[in-house]
C-alpha positions as CSV (number, residue, x, y, z in Angstrom):
1,M,89.4,28.0,-15.6
2,A,86.7,25.9,-14.0
3,P,87.4,25.0,-10.3
4,I,88.5,21.4,-9.8
5,V,85.8,21.0,-7.1
6,H,83.2,21.4,-9.9
7,V,82.4,18.6,-12.3
8,L,83.5,20.7,-15.3
9,G,86.9,21.4,-13.8
10,L,87.4,17.8,-12.5
11,A,85.9,15.6,-15.2
12,G,86.3,18.1,-18.1
13,I,89.8,19.4,-17.5
14,F,91.9,17.9,-14.7
15,L,91.3,14.1,-15.1
16,P,91.6,14.1,-18.9
17,A,94.8,16.1,-18.7
18,V,96.3,13.7,-16.2
19,Y,95.1,10.7,-18.2
20,S,96.7,12.1,-21.4
21,G,99.9,13.4,-19.8
22,S,99.0,17.0,-20.5
23,A,99.9,20.0,-18.3
24,V,97.3,22.0,-16.3
25,E,97.9,25.6,-15.5
26,L,96.5,26.3,-12.0
27,A,95.4,29.6,-10.5
28,T,94.0,30.3,-7.1
29,R,90.9,32.0,-8.6
30,F,89.8,32.8,-12.1
31,D,91.6,35.9,-13.4
32,A,91.0,37.0,-17.1
33,D,94.4,38.8,-17.2
34,F,96.2,35.6,-16.0
35,V,94.5,33.6,-18.8
36,M,95.3,36.2,-21.4
37,E,98.9,36.2,-20.4
38,G,98.9,32.4,-20.8
39,L,97.6,32.9,-24.4
40,R,100.3,35.5,-25.1
41,Q,103.0,33.1,-23.9
42,N,101.6,30.5,-26.3
43,K,101.0,28.0,-23.5
44,L,97.3,27.2,-23.6
45,T,95.5,24.8,-25.9
46,H,92.0,24.3,-24.2
47,L,90.0,26.7,-22.1
48,Y,86.8,25.5,-20.4
49,G,84.7,27.8,-18.2
50,A,81.2,29.1,-17.3
51,P,79.7,31.8,-19.6
52,P,80.6,34.8,-17.4
53,M,84.3,33.7,-17.6
54,I,84.1,33.5,-21.4
55,S,82.5,36.9,-21.5
56,M,85.3,38.4,-19.5
57,L,87.9,36.8,-21.8
58,V,86.1,38.3,-24.8
59,D,86.2,41.7,-23.1
60,R,89.9,41.4,-22.4
61,A,90.6,40.1,-25.9
62,R,88.8,43.0,-27.5
63,Q,91.0,45.4,-25.6
64,E,94.0,43.6,-27.3
65,G,92.6,44.7,-30.6
66,A,93.7,43.3,-33.9
67,A,97.0,42.2,-32.4
68,L,95.3,39.4,-30.5
69,D,97.2,36.1,-31.1
70,V,95.5,33.0,-29.6
71,G,98.7,31.0,-30.1
72,K,98.1,27.2,-29.7
73,L,94.5,27.6,-28.5
74,R,92.4,24.9,-30.2
75,E,89.2,25.0,-28.2
76,L,87.1,27.3,-26.1
77,F,84.4,25.4,-24.2
78,S,81.6,26.7,-22.0
79,G,79.1,25.0,-19.7
80,G,77.6,25.1,-16.3
81,A,75.0,27.7,-17.3
82,L,73.0,28.9,-20.3
83,V,75.1,30.1,-23.2
84,D,73.3,32.6,-25.4
85,R,73.9,33.0,-29.2
86,E,75.3,36.5,-28.6
87,L,78.2,35.1,-26.6
88,C,78.8,32.5,-29.3
89,D,78.9,35.2,-32.0
90,R,81.3,37.4,-29.9
91,V,83.7,34.5,-29.4
92,E,83.8,33.7,-33.1
93,Q,84.3,37.3,-34.0
94,T,87.0,37.8,-31.4
95,F,88.9,34.5,-31.3
96,G,88.2,33.3,-34.8
97,M,86.8,30.0,-33.5
98,K,83.4,28.6,-32.6
99,L,82.5,28.3,-28.9
100,S,81.8,24.7,-27.9
101,I,78.9,24.1,-25.5
102,G,78.3,21.4,-23.0
103,Y,75.3,20.3,-20.9
104,A,76.0,18.3,-17.8
105,A,75.4,18.3,-14.0
106,T,77.3,16.9,-11.1
107,E,74.4,14.4,-10.6
108,C,74.5,13.3,-14.3
109,T,77.5,14.0,-16.5
110,P,77.9,14.2,-19.4
111,I,74.6,14.7,-21.1
112,A,75.2,16.5,-24.4
113,A,77.8,18.7,-26.0
114,S,78.9,20.3,-29.2
115,S,82.4,20.7,-30.7
116,P,84.1,22.8,-33.4
117,A,83.9,19.7,-35.7
118,L,80.2,19.0,-34.9
119,P,78.6,22.3,-34.0
120,A,75.2,22.4,-32.5
121,N,72.2,23.9,-34.2
122,P,71.8,27.6,-33.4
123,G,70.8,27.9,-29.7
124,A,71.2,24.2,-29.0
125,V,73.7,22.3,-26.8
126,G,73.9,19.4,-29.2
127,L,72.8,15.8,-29.2
128,P,72.6,13.5,-26.2
129,F,75.7,11.4,-25.8
130,P,75.5,7.7,-26.8
131,G,74.0,5.7,-23.9
132,M,72.0,8.6,-22.5
133,D,68.3,8.7,-22.5
134,V,66.9,12.3,-22.4
135,R,63.3,13.4,-22.4
136,V,61.2,16.5,-21.8
137,V,58.2,16.2,-19.5
138,G,55.3,18.4,-18.5
139,P,54.3,19.3,-14.9
140,D,52.5,15.9,-14.6
141,G,55.6,13.9,-15.8
142,T,54.1,13.1,-19.2
143,P,56.7,13.2,-22.0
144,L,56.2,16.2,-24.4
145,P,56.5,16.2,-28.2
146,T,59.3,17.8,-30.2
147,G,59.3,21.6,-29.9
148,E,57.4,21.8,-26.6
149,T,59.1,23.2,-23.5
150,G,59.2,21.3,-20.2
151,E,61.6,19.9,-17.6
152,I,64.5,17.8,-18.8
153,Q,64.9,14.4,-17.4
154,C,67.9,12.0,-17.9
155,N,68.5,8.3,-17.5
156,G,71.6,6.2,-18.1
157,P,74.6,4.6,-16.6
158,N,76.1,7.9,-15.5
159,I,73.2,8.9,-13.2
160,M,74.3,9.3,-9.6
161,L,73.3,6.7,-7.0
162,G,71.8,9.5,-4.8
163,Y,72.6,12.4,-2.6
164,Y,75.0,11.4,0.3
165,R,73.0,10.3,3.3
166,D,69.9,12.2,2.1
167,P,67.4,9.6,0.9
168,E,64.5,12.1,0.9
169,A,66.3,14.5,-1.5
170,T,67.3,11.5,-3.6
171,A,63.7,10.3,-3.9
172,L,62.6,13.8,-5.0
173,A,65.3,13.9,-7.7
174,I,65.1,10.3,-9.1
175,D,61.9,8.4,-9.8
176,D,61.4,4.6,-9.5
177,A,62.3,4.1,-13.1
178,G,65.7,5.9,-12.7
179,W,64.8,9.2,-14.4
180,L,66.7,12.1,-12.9
181,S,64.9,15.4,-12.9
182,M,67.4,18.1,-13.9
183,G,65.5,21.2,-12.9
184,D,66.3,22.6,-16.3
185,L,63.6,23.7,-18.8
186,G,64.2,22.9,-22.5
187,F,62.9,21.3,-25.7
188,F,64.1,19.1,-28.6
189,D,64.3,20.4,-32.1
190,D,63.5,18.4,-35.2
191,D,67.1,17.1,-35.4
192,G,66.9,15.8,-31.8
193,Q,69.2,18.4,-30.4
194,I,68.6,19.8,-26.9
195,H,67.8,23.5,-26.4
196,L,67.9,24.9,-22.9
197,V,65.6,27.9,-22.0
198,G,66.3,28.3,-18.3
199,R,66.1,26.8,-14.8
200,L,62.7,25.8,-13.4
201,K,63.4,27.8,-10.2
202,D,64.2,30.9,-12.3
203,L,60.9,30.9,-14.2
204,I,59.1,34.2,-13.8
205,T,55.3,34.3,-14.0
206,R,54.3,37.7,-15.2
207,S,50.5,38.5,-15.6
208,G,49.8,34.8,-16.1
209,F,52.5,34.3,-18.8
210,N,55.7,32.3,-18.4
211,V,58.8,34.4,-18.8
212,Y,62.2,32.7,-19.4
213,P,65.0,34.9,-18.2
214,A,67.5,33.5,-20.8
215,E,65.4,35.0,-23.6
216,I,65.6,38.5,-22.1
217,E,69.3,38.1,-21.2
218,G,70.0,37.2,-24.8
219,V,68.4,40.4,-26.0
220,L,70.2,42.6,-23.4
221,N,73.5,40.9,-24.2
222,S,73.1,41.8,-27.9
223,Y,73.3,45.5,-27.0
224,P,76.8,46.7,-28.0
225,D,77.7,48.2,-24.5
226,V,76.5,45.2,-22.5
227,L,79.1,42.6,-21.4
228,Q,76.7,40.4,-19.6
229,S,73.3,40.5,-18.0
230,A,71.1,38.6,-15.5
231,V,67.3,38.7,-15.1
232,V,65.4,37.7,-12.0
233,G,61.8,37.9,-10.8
234,R,60.6,40.2,-8.0
235,V,57.3,39.3,-6.3
236,V,54.9,42.2,-6.0
237,P,51.2,42.1,-4.8
238,G,49.3,39.9,-7.2
239,N,52.1,39.6,-9.8
240,E,55.8,39.2,-10.5
241,E,58.1,41.8,-12.0
242,V,61.0,41.3,-14.4
243,I,64.2,42.9,-13.1
244,A,67.3,43.0,-15.2
245,F,70.9,43.6,-14.1
246,V,73.6,44.5,-16.6
247,E,77.4,45.0,-16.6
248,A,79.1,47.2,-19.2
249,I,82.0,46.2,-21.4
250,S,85.3,47.9,-20.5
251,G,85.3,51.6,-21.2
252,A,81.6,51.8,-22.0
253,E,78.7,53.5,-20.2
254,I,75.2,52.1,-20.5
255,N,72.3,54.5,-21.2
256,V,69.5,52.7,-19.4
257,A,66.7,54.5,-21.3
258,E,68.3,53.6,-24.6
259,L,68.8,50.0,-23.5
260,A,65.2,49.7,-22.3
261,A,63.9,51.1,-25.7
262,Y,66.2,48.6,-27.5
263,A,64.9,45.7,-25.5
264,A,61.3,46.8,-25.9
265,E,61.6,46.5,-29.7
266,M,62.4,42.8,-29.5
267,L,60.3,41.6,-26.5
268,A,56.6,41.1,-25.9
269,P,55.2,43.7,-23.5
270,Y,55.0,41.2,-20.6
271,K,58.7,40.3,-21.0
272,K,60.0,43.8,-20.8
273,P,62.0,44.5,-17.7
274,A,60.2,46.7,-15.2
275,H,63.6,48.0,-14.2
276,I,67.2,47.8,-15.5
277,E,69.9,48.2,-12.9
278,V,73.6,48.8,-14.0
279,L,76.2,47.1,-11.7
280,S,79.9,47.6,-12.0
281,K,80.3,43.8,-11.7
282,L,77.7,41.1,-11.7
283,P,78.2,38.8,-8.7
284,V,80.0,35.6,-9.7
285,G,80.6,32.5,-7.5
286,A,83.7,30.3,-7.2
287,T,82.4,28.1,-10.1
288,G,82.2,31.1,-12.4
289,K,78.4,31.1,-12.5
290,L,76.3,34.3,-11.9
291,L,74.9,34.4,-8.4
292,K,71.2,35.0,-9.0
293,T,70.3,34.5,-5.4
294,E,72.3,37.6,-4.5
295,L,70.6,39.5,-7.4
296,R,67.2,38.5,-6.2
297,E,68.1,40.0,-2.8
298,I,69.2,43.2,-4.4
299,A,66.0,43.3,-6.5
300,D,63.9,42.9,-3.4
301,R,65.7,45.9,-1.8
302,L,65.3,48.2,-4.8
303,D,63.1,51.2,-4.2
304,L,61.1,51.5,-7.5
305,A,58.3,53.7,-6.2
């Protein structure tokens, strides 16, 4: 399901399939109905995709009801963006298998992953792969202890040489010791597994507090009528507001007031969305990731007076 121009589609699906002599089912663009038809025809064994793709498959599968037959499917794998525990639970309830999770980037791949045989701790993406050095650092570049959130950095033989013909960008990304700054925020648990909490550029500063969109999205996604959500910041005089966008599961209608009350019960006051906007479809790019840049533009145009 992941495009071959993306590292997940190329290194995770296409090249291993060619190497092992397997078949790859190609489609012009991701289409949940096309994938479900492949399952019904008992053709598919492995499906890899970004979280929004997996969410759409769960939605389609639930419409199939108890008659859903996954056929030869042995693994559902998601990466390319944060995967919340709610999606993991929905996959297990719907498909009867655990959702595998991977952590990688085109500049450095792979980094860590879980599998059905070696599942990650709840909320984690797993242990770093052998040969990978991974650390979490503070704003000044100092490594942080277990449990503290900071930017993830990686070092190892799979680090890129640099950005093509862009030494300035390369110098900003890789330090003199070879550590690549991922732009991801996360922490290590006591077992050494990596937990991701969001992108550094997506961090919202609300009334002096750090707000991680993934935490709010996880709460919103746990609401029965919500298929998926995305949270962005909107700058206002002297502060930044939390704006949430949600998409309903097929056949459902979201009551915004009830959803807001539901979220308020589980979030600190400064994390509560100032506004929840329901969209018929959240914008998704060619790689299957949610387009938060578009959502920020929509948030800036909202008239909340």
